[in-house]
Structures are given as structure tokens and as C-alpha cells.
LUMPA-672150 format. One line per 2 residues: number of its first residue (from 1); their letters; for each residue x, y, z of C-alpha. Coordinates in steps of 0.1 Angstrom, whole numbers, plus 5000, padded with zeros to 4 digits. Layout:
NUM) A) X,Y,Z; ...
//
This chain:
1) XX) 2360,7669,5849; 2362,7633,5836
3) XX) 2339,7607,5855; 2357,7588,5881
5) XX) 2374,7557,5868; 2353,7535,5893
7) XX) 2320,7547,5878; 2321,7524,5847
9) XX) 2317,7496,5876; 2286,7511,5889
11) XX) 2259,7496,5865; 2270,7460,5875
13) XX) 2280,7466,5910; 2258,7450,5937
15) XX) 2244,7472,5964; 2263,7464,5997
17) XX) 2247,7441,6021; 2260,7456,6055
19) XX) 2254,7437,6089; 2236,7455,6116
21) XX) 2261,7474,6138; 2265,7461,6171
23) XX) 2270,7484,6201; 2306,7486,6210
25) XX) 2317,7468,6239; 2335,7489,6268
27) XX) 2369,7474,6259; 2364,7484,6223
29) XX) 2355,7518,6232; 2384,7522,6255
31) XX) 2409,7510,6231; 2397,7528,6199
33) XX) 2382,7560,6212; 2405,7591,6217
35) XX) 2441,7586,6213; 2459,7576,6244
37) XX) 2496,7589,6249; 2520,7562,6238
39) XX) 2544,7546,6265; 2560,7515,6275
41) XX) 2544,7485,6291; 2531,7496,6322
43) XX) 2526,7532,6313; 2486,7529,6312
45) XX) 2481,7513,6278; 2468,7475,6278
47) XX) 2482,7448,6260; 2455,7451,6235
49) XX) 2458,7488,6230; 2498,7485,6224
51) XX) 2491,7458,6199; 2465,7479,6181
53) XX) 2491,7510,6183; 2519,7488,6168
55) XX) 2493,7483,6140; 2490,7520,6135
57) XX) 2454,7517,6148; 2446,7548,6169
59) XX) 2419,7569,6153; 2384,7555,6144
61) XX) 2392,7561,6108; 2424,7539,6111
63) XX) 2400,7509,6121; 2379,7518,6094
65) XX) 2407,7519,6067; 2422,7487,6081
67) XX) 2408,7463,6056; 2410,7424,6058
69) XX) 2438,7403,6040; 2414,7377,6032
71) XX) 2380,7361,6041; 2364,7330,6056
73) XX) 2330,7316,6046; 2310,7306,6076
75) XX) 2277,7318,6059; 2267,7279,6052
77) XX) 2269,7246,6064; 2280,7217,6042
79) XX) 2276,7179,6041; 2310,7161,6047
81) XX) 2301,7137,6018; 2301,7167,5996
83) XX) 2335,7178,6004; 2369,7173,5986
85) XX) 2405,7171,5997; 2418,7206,6003
87) XX) 2382,7222,6005; 2376,7247,6035
89) XX) 2345,7235,6048; 2320,7243,6078
91) XX) 2301,7213,6090; 2278,7205,6117
93) XX) 2274,7172,6138; 2277,7151,6169
95) XX) 2309,7141,6184; 2312,7104,6186
97) XX) 2347,7096,6199; 2370,7120,6220
99) XX) 2404,7108,6235; 2439,7121,6242
101) XX) 2464,7101,6227; 2505,7099,6227
103) XX) 2513,7088,6192; 2541,7100,6190
105) XX) 2535,7132,6209; 2504,7142,6231
107) XX) 2474,7152,6209; 2437,7154,6211
109) XX) 2415,7133,6187; 2378,7135,6181
111) XX) 2356,7121,6155; 2324,7142,6141
113) XX) 2296,7125,6124; 2270,7147,6103
115) XX) 2248,7118,6091; 2267,7117,6058
117) XX) 2301,7109,6068; 2327,7111,6096
119) XX) 2357,7132,6101; 2387,7131,6126
121) XX) 2397,7163,6144; 2432,7165,6154
123) XX) 2446,7190,6180; 2483,7191,6191
125) XX) 2479,7223,6211; 2445,7221,6233
127) XX) 2431,7232,6267; 2408,7213,6290
129) XX) 2381,7233,6280; 2384,7223,6243
131) XX) 2384,7186,6254; 2352,7193,6274
133) XX) 2335,7213,6244; 2344,7180,6222
135) XX) 2328,7157,6247; 2310,7127,6232
137) XX) 2274,7135,6222; 2282,7171,6219
139) XX) 2265,7187,6187; 2292,7211,6174
141) XX) 2301,7231,6144; 2336,7228,6130
143) XX) 2354,7248,6102; 2387,7236,6088
145) XX) 2405,7224,6057; 2394,7188,6047
147) XX) 2420,7165,6043; 2416,7128,6027
149) XX) 2438,7101,6038; 2437,7063,6041
151) XX) 2419,7067,6076; 2390,7089,6061
153) XX) 2386,7126,6062; 2407,7148,6087
155) XX) 2408,7184,6100; 2438,7198,6115
157) XX) 2432,7223,6144; 2396,7236,6131
159) XX) 2377,7262,6148; 2349,7249,6170
161) XX) 2315,7264,6180; 2284,7253,6195
163) XX) 2258,7241,6169; 2224,7257,6161
165) XX) 2237,7292,6166; 2227,7318,6136
167) XX) 2247,7318,6107; 2264,7352,6096
169) XX) 2250,7368,6066; 2285,7380,6053
171) XX) 2319,7367,6048; 2341,7368,6079
173) XX) 2370,7389,6078; 2406,7380,6085
175) XX) 2430,7406,6095; 2466,7409,6096
177) XX) 2477,7411,6132; 2506,7410,6158
179) XX) 2515,7389,6188; 2490,7397,6218
181) XX) 2459,7406,6196; 2436,7375,6189
183) XX) 2416,7377,6156; 2382,7380,6175
185) XX) 2392,7410,6195; 2406,7427,6165
187) XX) 2375,7420,6146; 2356,7436,6175
189) XX) 2379,7466,6176; 2376,7473,6138
191) XX) 2337,7467,6140; 2335,7493,6167
193) XX) 2360,7516,6150; 2342,7516,6117
195) XX) 2307,7521,6135; 2323,7554,6151
197) XX) 2341,7564,6121; 2332,7599,6104
199) XX) 2328,7589,6067; 2312,7618,6051
201) XX) 2321,7624,6016; 2351,7648,6011
203) XX) 2352,7648,5972; 2330,7675,5959
205) XX) 2301,7665,5937; 2308,7694,5912
207) XX) 2342,7684,5903; 2344,7643,5909
209) XX) 2315,7625,5899; 2309,7595,5921
211) XX) 2297,7562,5911; 2273,7537,5931
213) XX) 2298,7534,5960; 2303,7561,5983
215) XX) 2330,7556,6011; 2308,7543,6037
217) XX) 2291,7516,6017; 2325,7507,5999
219) XX) 2341,7501,6035; 2313,7484,6050
221) XX) 2311,7460,6020; 2348,7452,6021
223) XX) 2350,7446,6058; 2318,7424,6053
225) XX) 2312,7411,6020; 2281,7391,6008
227) XX) 2288,7355,6002; 2278,7356,5967
229) XX) 2305,7381,5956; 2336,7368,5936
231) XX) 2362,7361,5960; 2389,7366,5932
233) XX) 2374,7403,5929; 2380,7409,5964
235) XX) 2414,7395,5964; 2429,7411,5933
237) XX) 2414,7447,5942; 2391,7446,5910
239) XX) 2358,7449,5926; 2342,7482,5922
241) XX) 2343,7490,5960; 2381,7486,5958
243) XX) 2382,7510,5929; 2366,7536,5950
245) XX) 2391,7531,5980; 2420,7529,5958
247) XX) 2409,7561,5938; 2402,7580,5975
249) XX) 2439,7570,5985; 2453,7580,5953
251) XX) 2439,7614,5957; 2451,7617,5993
253) XX) 2487,7610,5981; 2483,7634,5953
255) XX) 2469,7662,5972; 2495,7658,6001
257) XX) 2523,7657,5973; 2509,7690,5958
259) XX) 2504,7707,5990; 2540,7699,6001
261) XX) 2552,7715,5969; 2531,7746,5975
263) XX) 2542,7747,6012; 2578,7747,6000
265) XX) 2572,7774,5974; 2562,7797,6004
267) XX) 2594,7790,6022; 2626,7809,6015
269) XX) 2662,7797,6010; 2694,7814,6006
271) XX) 2698,7830,5970; 2730,7821,5953
273) XX) 2741,7846,5930; 2764,7845,5904
275) XX) 2799,7853,5915; 2809,7887,5915
277) XX) 2846,7881,5906; 2857,7871,5871
279) XX) 2840,7839,5863; 2875,7824,5852
281) XX) 2887,7826,5887; 2855,7813,5905
283) XX) 2857,7779,5923; 2834,7764,5897
285) XX) 2853,7772,5866; 2889,7762,5886
287) XX) 2872,7728,5895; 2862,7724,5857
289) XX) 2897,7732,5848; 2911,7707,5871
291) XX) 2887,7677,5863; 2908,7650,5844
293) XX) 2878,7645,5822; 2853,7666,5804
295) XX) 2815,7667,5813; 2788,7647,5794
297) XX) 2761,7665,5778; 2737,7651,5806
299) XX) 2760,7663,5831; 2759,7700,5816
301) XX) 2723,7700,5812; 2718,7688,5849
303) XX) 2743,7712,5863; 2724,7740,5846
305) XX) 2692,7728,5861; 2707,7729,5896
307) XX) 2724,7763,5891; 2689,7779,5881
309) XX) 2674,7765,5914; 2701,7777,5934
311) XX) 2694,7815,5920; 2660,7814,5932
313) XX) 2646,7819,5966; 2623,7788,5969
315) XX) 2643,7759,5982; 2655,7735,5958
317) XX) 2641,7699,5962; 2655,7680,5934
319) XX) 2662,7644,5930; 2694,7635,5910
321) XX) 2689,7602,5894; 2715,7583,5875
323) XX) 2727,7548,5865; 2757,7534,5881
325) XX) 2787,7554,5870; 2767,7582,5853
327) XX) 2789,7608,5871; 2766,7620,5900
329) XX) 2795,7628,5922; 2809,7654,5898
331) XX) 2775,7672,5893; 2774,7673,5932
333) XX) 2808,7689,5934; 2801,7714,5907
335) XX) 2768,7724,5927; 2789,7725,5961
337) XX) 2814,7750,5941; 2784,7772,5932
339) XX) 2774,7773,5969; 2810,7783,5980
341) XX) 2814,7808,5952; 2784,7825,5969
343) XX) 2798,7826,6002; 2780,7799,6019
345) XX) 2786,7764,6032; 2777,7729,6017
347) XX) 2771,7696,6035; 2773,7660,6019
349) XX) 2759,7633,6039; 2763,7594,6028
351) XX) 2747,7564,6045; 2778,7545,6051
353) XX) 2815,7554,6060; 2828,7535,6029
355) XX) 2806,7557,6005; 2813,7589,6024
357) XX) 2851,7580,6023; 2848,7576,5986
359) XX) 2832,7611,5982; 2858,7624,6005
361) XX) 2887,7611,5986; 2874,7625,5954
363) XX) 2861,7658,5964; 2895,7664,5986
365) XX) 2918,7659,5955; 2894,7681,5933
367) XX) 2886,7708,5958; 2911,7711,5988
369) XX) 2940,7727,5968; 2914,7753,5955
371) XX) 2899,7759,5989; 2933,7761,6004
373) XX) 2941,7791,5983; 2908,7810,5996
375) XX) 2915,7799,6032; 2889,7771,6033
377) XX) 2888,7735,6037; 2869,7704,6035
379) XX) 2859,7687,6066; 2854,7649,6074
381) XX) 2829,7639,6099; 2821,7603,6111
383) XX) 2811,7586,6142; 2840,7566,6142
385) XX) 2863,7596,6148; 2882,7602,6178
387) XX) 2869,7631,6201; 2898,7654,6193
389) XX) 2894,7653,6156; 2858,7655,6157
391) XX) 2859,7685,6179; 2885,7702,6156
393) XX) 2862,7695,6126; 2832,7708,6142
395) XX) 2848,7740,6152; 2860,7744,6115
397) XX) 2824,7740,6106; 2809,7764,6131
399) XX) 2836,7793,6122; 2827,7786,6085
401) XX) 2864,7778,6075; 2848,7744,6064
403) XX) 2832,7754,6033; 2822,7718,6024
405) XX) 2815,7691,6052; 2813,7655,6042
407) XX) 2803,7626,6064; 2779,7600,6077
409) XX) 2751,7606,6102; 2775,7626,6125
411) XX) 2769,7658,6102; 2734,7660,6118
413) XX) 2748,7655,6153; 2733,7683,6176
415) XX) 2770,7694,6183; 2777,7703,6149
417) XX) 2768,7738,6142; 2771,7753,6105
419) XX) 2779,7791,6101; 2757,7796,6068
421) XX) 2746,7762,6053; 2729,7767,6021
423) XX) 2730,7735,6003; 2724,7698,6017
425) XX) 2734,7670,5993; 2722,7635,6004
427) XX) 2736,7606,5987; 2714,7572,5984
429) XX) 2686,7593,6001; 2663,7564,6001
431) XX) 2688,7546,6029; 2681,7576,6052
433) XX) 2653,7578,6076; 2630,7607,6075
435) XX) 2641,7621,6105; 2677,7619,6096
437) XX) 2668,7639,6065; 2647,7665,6082
439) XX) 2675,7670,6109; 2700,7679,6080
441) XX) 2676,7704,6066; 2671,7719,6100
443) XX) 2709,7730,6103; 2702,7760,6082
445) XX) 2707,7792,6103; 2677,7818,6108
447) XX) 2646,7810,6091; 2659,7800,6059
449) XX) 2657,7766,6046; 2687,7750,6028
451) XX) 2687,7738,5992; 2681,7700,5992
453) XX) 2697,7680,5963; 2690,7642,5967
455) XX) 2709,7615,5950; 2700,7580,5938
457) XX) 2715,7553,5916; 2682,7537,5916
459) XX) 2665,7552,5888; 2629,7561,5895
461) XX) 2601,7545,5870; 2577,7570,5854
463) XX) 2547,7559,5876; 2568,7563,5908
465) XX) 2578,7598,5898; 2541,7608,5892
467) XX) 2531,7596,5926; 2559,7593,5953
469) XX) 2579,7618,5938; 2555,7642,5925
471) XX) 2566,7669,5949; 2601,7667,5935
473) XX) 2620,7681,5905; 2638,7652,5890
475) XX) 2668,7655,5870; 2684,7624,5852
477) XX) 2716,7614,5840; 2711,7593,5811
479) XX) 2744,7593,5793; 2775,7571,5805
481) XX) 2807,7590,5804; 2830,7577,5774
483) XX) 2853,7549,5780; 2831,7530,5804
485) XX) 2831,7494,5789; 2798,7473,5786
487) XX) 2798,7444,5812; 2791,7411,5802
489) XX) 2766,7391,5826; 2766,7353,5831
491) XX) 2745,7331,5850; 2764,7302,5865
493) XX) 2751,7273,5886; 2770,7268,5919
495) XX) 2783,7235,5909; 2804,7251,5882
497) XX) 2825,7271,5907; 2856,7254,5894
499) XX) 2851,7272,5859; 2846,7306,5879
501) XX) 2880,7298,5897; 2899,7294,5864
503) XX) 2883,7328,5853; 2897,7344,5885
505) XX) 2931,7328,5878; 2930,7342,5842
507) XX) 2919,7379,5854; 2947,7380,5879
509) XX) 2973,7368,5853; 2965,7399,5832
511) XX) 2971,7421,5863; 2934,7426,5871
513) XX) 2913,7423,5905; 2883,7407,5914
515) XX) 2855,7411,5937; 2836,7380,5953
517) XX) 2804,7390,5973; 2787,7370,5999
519) XX) 2755,7373,6014; 2764,7363,6050
521) XX) 2794,7371,6074; 2790,7339,6096
523) XX) 2773,7305,6096; 2737,7308,6101
525) XX) 2716,7277,6113; 2685,7294,6095
527) XX) 2699,7300,6062; 2722,7276,6046
529) XX) 2746,7300,6029; 2783,7299,6025
531) XX) 2796,7329,6046; 2824,7355,6036
533) XX) 2849,7344,6064; 2847,7307,6050
535) XX) 2847,7318,6014; 2879,7339,6019
537) XX) 2898,7312,6034; 2887,7285,6008
539) XX) 2898,7308,5982; 2931,7317,5996
541) XX) 2938,7279,5995; 2924,7272,5960
543) XX) 2942,7303,5944; 2976,7298,5966
545) XX) 3004,7320,5966; 3012,7349,5958
547) XX) 2977,7358,5951; 2964,7378,5981
549) XX) 2926,7375,5992; 2911,7401,6013
551) XX) 2880,7404,6033; 2855,7432,6039
553) XX) 2823,7432,6058; 2804,7457,6078
555) XX) 2812,7446,6115; 2848,7452,6110
557) XX) 2862,7482,6128; 2863,7513,6106
559) XX) 2903,7516,6106; 2903,7480,6093
561) XX) 2878,7487,6066; 2898,7514,6052
563) XX) 2931,7496,6055; 2913,7466,6034
565) XX) 2899,7493,6010; 2932,7509,6003
567) XX) 2952,7477,6000; 2927,7466,5973
569) XX) 2929,7501,5957; 2965,7497,5954
571) XX) 2964,7462,5941; 2980,7448,5970
573) XX) 2950,7427,5974; 2937,7407,5942
575) XX) 2906,7392,5953; 2881,7411,5978
577) XX) 2858,7389,5994; 2832,7412,6006
579) XX) 2795,7416,6019; 2774,7444,6004
581) XX) 2793,7472,6021; 2807,7476,5984
583) XX) 2773,7481,5970; 2776,7518,5962
585) XX) 2805,7543,5959; 2835,7518,5957
587) XX) 2855,7530,5926; 2886,7508,5916
589) XX) 2891,7508,5878; 2915,7480,5877
591) XX) 2888,7455,5890; 2872,7438,5860
593) XX) 2854,7407,5874; 2826,7404,5900
595) XX) 2814,7373,5914; 2782,7374,5934
597) XX) 2775,7341,5953; 2740,7330,5960
599) XX) 2727,7358,5937; 2693,7343,5938
601) XX) 2692,7359,5974; 2697,7395,5965
603) XX) 2673,7420,5953; 2674,7432,5916
605) XX) 2687,7467,5924; 2713,7453,5947
607) XX) 2725,7430,5921; 2727,7458,5897
609) XX) 2746,7482,5919; 2772,7454,5927
611) XX) 2776,7447,5889; 2784,7485,5887
613) XX) 2816,7482,5906; 2833,7468,5878
615) XX) 2835,7480,5844; 2849,7513,5855
617) XX) 2883,7511,5835; 2892,7503,5801
619) XX) 2894,7466,5806; 2865,7444,5795
621) XX) 2846,7435,5824; 2822,7406,5835
623) XX) 2798,7400,5862; 2790,7361,5874
625) XX) 2758,7353,5891; 2764,7323,5908
627) XX) 2730,7307,5920; 2720,7277,5940
629) XX) 2689,7258,5927; 2669,7246,5955
631) XX) 2657,7212,5964; 2635,7212,5934
633) XX) 2663,7219,5910; 2650,7255,5902
635) XX) 2650,7288,5918; 2618,7305,5930
637) XX) 2598,7324,5905; 2608,7358,5917
639) XX) 2644,7349,5919; 2643,7337,5884
641) XX) 2630,7369,5873; 2657,7388,5888
643) XX) 2684,7367,5874; 2668,7370,5839
645) XX) 2665,7407,5840; 2702,7409,5852
647) XX) 2712,7389,5820; 2689,7406,5796
649) XX) 2701,7442,5804; 2725,7464,5819
651) XX) 2700,7496,5816; 2695,7506,5850
653) XX) 2662,7524,5840; 2647,7490,5825
655) XX) 2662,7473,5856; 2641,7496,5879
657) XX) 2611,7491,5859; 2612,7454,5864
659) XX) 2621,7456,5900; 2590,7477,5904
661) XX) 2570,7449,5888; 2587,7422,5910
663) XX) 2585,7439,5943; 2559,7467,5942
665) XX) 2564,7503,5951; 2566,7500,5990
667) XX) 2595,7474,5989; 2613,7492,5959
669) XX) 2612,7524,5979; 2624,7510,6012
671) XX) 2589,7519,6031; 2603,7519,6063
673) XX) 2631,7542,6058; 2613,7565,6035
675) XX) 2584,7574,6058; 2567,7584,6028
677) XX) 2529,7578,6028; 2530,7547,6009
679) XX) 2500,7532,5992; 2483,7503,6010
681) XX) 2456,7495,5986; 2464,7509,5950
683) XX) 2489,7492,5925; 2507,7518,5903
685) XX) 2513,7491,5876; 2477,7485,5871
687) XX) 2457,7516,5886; 2472,7541,5860
689) XX) 2436,7553,5850; 2431,7560,5887
691) XX) 2463,7577,5892; 2456,7601,5862
693) XX) 2424,7612,5876; 2439,7617,5908
695) XX) 2466,7640,5895; 2440,7661,5876
697) XX) 2415,7664,5904; 2440,7674,5931
699) XX) 2451,7709,5919; 2413,7716,5913
701) XX) 2402,7704,5946; 2432,7723,5965
703) XX) 2422,7757,5948; 2384,7753,5950
705) XX) 2380,7733,5981; 2409,7737,6004
707) XX) 2390,7726,6036; 2377,7695,6018
709) XX) 2412,7687,6005; 2427,7690,6041
711) XX) 2400,7668,6056; 2407,7641,6026
713) XX) 2444,7642,6035; 2438,7641,6073
715) XX) 2416,7612,6067; 2441,7590,6044
717) XX) 2475,7600,6059; 2472,7616,6093
719) XX) 2506,7629,6104; 2522,7609,6075
721) XX) 2517,7639,6054; 2546,7656,6075
723) XX) 2570,7630,6059; 2566,7647,6027
725) XX) 2586,7674,6038; 2617,7653,6039
//
């Protein structure tokens, strides 16, 4: 085995200096010891315990792994005369003045003199005890940011302590916290949990050479670094102690992914054999014959990969990724046909009713006539259905008459029972919560698992595929169907809106249609953005008769949304002003111009998805990104990077790579929705050597040291490893 990547740092690593452990306080022991059953306020948990639970701090190891977001240096006293404007400084001196003034609002002003100079201390929020602490003649130690000015040095809301107490020998950690959990309390709880945590080694010496930093010394050092350490090395996670922590975290993730894959291999799914009837009369062959287009090479290749999975008794766990317009729906339809040919049911679940309706419209057109000849049908299930219709659909699903079930979250309702579900297809899978994906898998009958095909129009960069999706088989549609026209993308400043209006007139004169996307529905005092309702009214006035301007947003009733989309599809509405409900799935080939207002406020993946709503027909298409420079005359750095990427490339894989660079993996994947054990410390863009090391070590460790591997997973992931089953 290769030496662990952090070992190269060992020679120059400083031995950790760990402060003496204090005995945990009774409060600390009570809140950080054995897990307490969760419950609402008043159910036995104190305010501190509820706040700790909100941060995910339950086990001792959770506290040990809760590392500081930054540090304060309270290890030395400096002279006021040696400070400069903007310095964080700690000084000791005598209070020479202290008074409450009312100019222009009530505030406490005090002056400290350390013998080298004076500094004014200003407090807008204070208690009588603070005023007493700063009485004239008191000797105190204060720490804060020094600001220069005409009246001399000043500190706003500095921390105040009694002078003469011993200085700490380590930097003071500052942790991310929540309301109801003061920083001193959190520090005490973390110190107590770290002291109790079991931090023995789980990486066997025989297969993973460790450097100078074992886990305990690395964690102790990162909680309480010595003052001579490079702050930059701590903040950018390049210090050798950080390398050890990141390597351990990546190893836990790779072990859990590999374990999930092995557990899945032990499960059983329905085997979908090739049809016994002549191939030409199979549903799959008939569907191919009625499609108004031929399959691309990529679609044929991916279809064969899925078919091979369906013929095996191990449950398929495949991610079908492809750029906007690459034809994922067709691949899903053909997979459903294979399933139905074998005598089983298939379910397709989409995150929004608009997207589900798009799938339903296409698949009904293709499959319903073919299924009707077999006495079968396509069922439609959504939350907005009337009870009578939903009951009728649910009965068809339970009897098996509904061979294909399409819908939203209603598909996983407790009342919906399948006769023999064998294939579950989830579109835009990252927009579903883990519990929802698991619920769909739980619809299979008996002890069998359904095959699972997840689709995403957000291509996954290679580093993510190696880590977050290591337990998945990934199929890629890397070829667009013929006839798709390239989309020209233009960046236009908001003050040039008149030119955009002229462009809209020209498109409509040619019989084309236009999308205009806004980020808000109603006025917001917090964010000064033009809203969709106001924009629709303005565009209707500006464009005039007979141009029809429609409005679509997520708060409209479902029937109204469907009516608006139907009118736009039929060209009864020429300009559709919308929020991002049209982000995915909407397919109107006659629309050739996409205008995105306040484009600087949208995410890169979202911009790319919205752009993909045009260019679906034969006409040349364009996407206009309207942006509003801020008071400085420029947009922010991250927004500028997103707009630049949109203007430079239409390749979804390149867009995804840049999006990962800008946002990081947690946000890229939708951490809260995915539920996957996201990395807290490692960075996939810079820690590729550590990732390679973890990928190589994980299978060896699982095979030769399964108990240690399980302890390592439990330590780092706890119950979150269960999420991988989704």
C-alpha cells in the first residue's frame, strides 16, 4: 500500500500542544453524554441540549469532530501604541472614564489607558453588570478590533475580562453556533466531548502507514492550536493535522459507499427476462417503431446497459445523466417497456407537477395505444387530483391494470399499493429527499427490491462520480439528437432592456415564442428585484395588442398552471413570463428566445437548465442574460464567474465542472435534499490525492479488517450511512 498522503507533512509538522483537560462540568456531562430521545420544547431537553441537537451534536465523537470555523488569539497582550487600524488586539489597562450617553442613541462609552495610549470602548447593547465591570479605576483586559479615527482609537463591543488572569497557551476556538447556544457554553461542551470521545486508531498499521499525526493529536491540535502556527494553514485546511482529518473522512465515505454497493449485491430484485413472444411484437419493439425519430448512438448504448441490469437479480442502481435535451425520457420509456414486457409494473416519479405532466404527455402518446391493446394503461397520480380520480387510479395500480404509473410525491402515498413493481424511475433525483426515494423503493412486493433508475440533467463531474456516486453505476448520454440548434447566449446589462424588447418583437413577427424568467413572484422589501407579476403587466403594455403575454408561477392552482402551459404550447400565448417552474421538462419547440432577468441571482446549473428550454426546434435560438450591476457598477465575483461560464460554453459537463468549482460539492448536490454523507472537511477539487488513497484502501480494509472498517464508518457517519441506500 502507498504511504498515506499526509505522511509527507510529518517531517515538518510540529508536535501538537494540547491544553490540560479540565473535568467536564455537570452541565456538559448532562448534555453530551448518552443520547437523549429527541422531543419538542418541554419534553425533557434543556435549551442547550436542543441547540446542540440542532447542530447534530449528540455523541461524544460528534463534539470531537466539530472543528472551529476560526480562531481568536488571546495568548498575548499588546501595547495600544503598537496597534494599527483594523488589528484584532488584546490590551490591559485602567478605565479612566465611563458614562452612558444618548447621542444619537443610548450607549455606554468607556476609556482604557494601558500606559502607552488610550482607546475608547463603545457598547450599544449592555447590561448594568458590564457598566459596573467598567467602573473608573478598574483594571481590565479587553479584546476587539482597533479602529482609528479623529477621536483616536476605538473598539466596538470588545470582550471584557478581569485583568491579571493567566493567558491561555493555545488559540481560542470559535465554533459555528445557533440561537440559544452561547460561544462559551459551546466551547465547554466541545472540550468535554473531546475529552470523553473514544479516538483509538481504526486504520490498521499493516495497510495504512500513518504519519506523525494520529487522530487524537490532530483533533486536539485543531481545537486548540499553538499560537505560533500559521493561521493561513489552519484556515485553508493545508496543515498536516488537517490532512489527517480529511484523509480519515474520505476513507469513511469510500468505505460506506463500497459497503452500500456490497449490501445491494446481496439483495434480490425481480429478474426481467427477455419476452417470450416474438421480438417484433414486444412492447419495446412496437415503441421503437412508433417513435417519430431514431435513437442516437448514446441512447442505444445506454439502453443496452439498462437492459443488462434488468436481466440480473441484483437490483439496478443506475444514474442516467445527460445534458439538457439529450433524450433521457425516451431511454426511460424504453426501460419501462422492457419492464412491462416481462409482466411487471413501472413507476416514474418527478419532483414537480409540470415536469410529471410533461412526461405523462409524452409517454401516454407513445405507450397508451400500445398498452390498450394489451388491456393495460398508464396511470396519473398527483396531490392535486380529486379524490374520485385518485381512488380510481390507485385501484388500477393495485390491480396491475396500470402497467406504468407517472406522478409526483403522490406515487409514494401509503394508499398507493402496487401489484408487482419491478422498476422505479426517479427524474431529477437530487430534488427529492432521501425518505421519499426510499419510500418509492419500499413499494416493491415481498422481499424483492425494485430496480432503480435515477435521471439527472445536471451532469456529474468526475471527482463527484468517484466519491458521492461511487456506489452507483453511471450511464451518460453524451450525444444530442440531430436537429438541435446551438443556442447563442448574450450578456446584456439591465439598462439595455429596450433592445431586448425589440428582439422579442422580431421573434414574434417570425411566428416564434419567448420565455421571460423572473426570480420572484411578488414584491420583496428584502430583495430589490422586479417580480413576475409586474413584469408581465409591463411587457403586455409595452408589446401591445395582439401579442398575448401569459404568467406562470408555483403558487398558481395546478389547473391554472396547466391551462397556461397548454395555451403557450398551442401558441395562443406568445410571451410566457415565469418563475423557475419551467426549469426542467418543459418542451415547446416553437420557443426560440429565453430572457432571464437578474441572471446574476441564479445558480449556474439553473441558468443552464433554463437556457435548455429553447433550441428544441429547427429555428435559431438565443438566451439573453439580463444582469443588474450593483452600486459598485459590477456584479459579485461568483456571479461574474457564472455569467462568464454561460457565455463561453453550452456544454453541460463543462458547466457542471465550473459549477462545482464555484459552489463546492455540498451545495452542488443539494446537501439537505440528498441526505448523503457530505464531506465537511475534504475538498474534492484539491484533495484528489487523498481521495485516490481512500479509494485504494477501502476495499482492502473491508476485506481484511471488516470490524475496524465498520467502526470507522460509525465514527464518521453514524446513521447517515443509511442514506446511501437511497
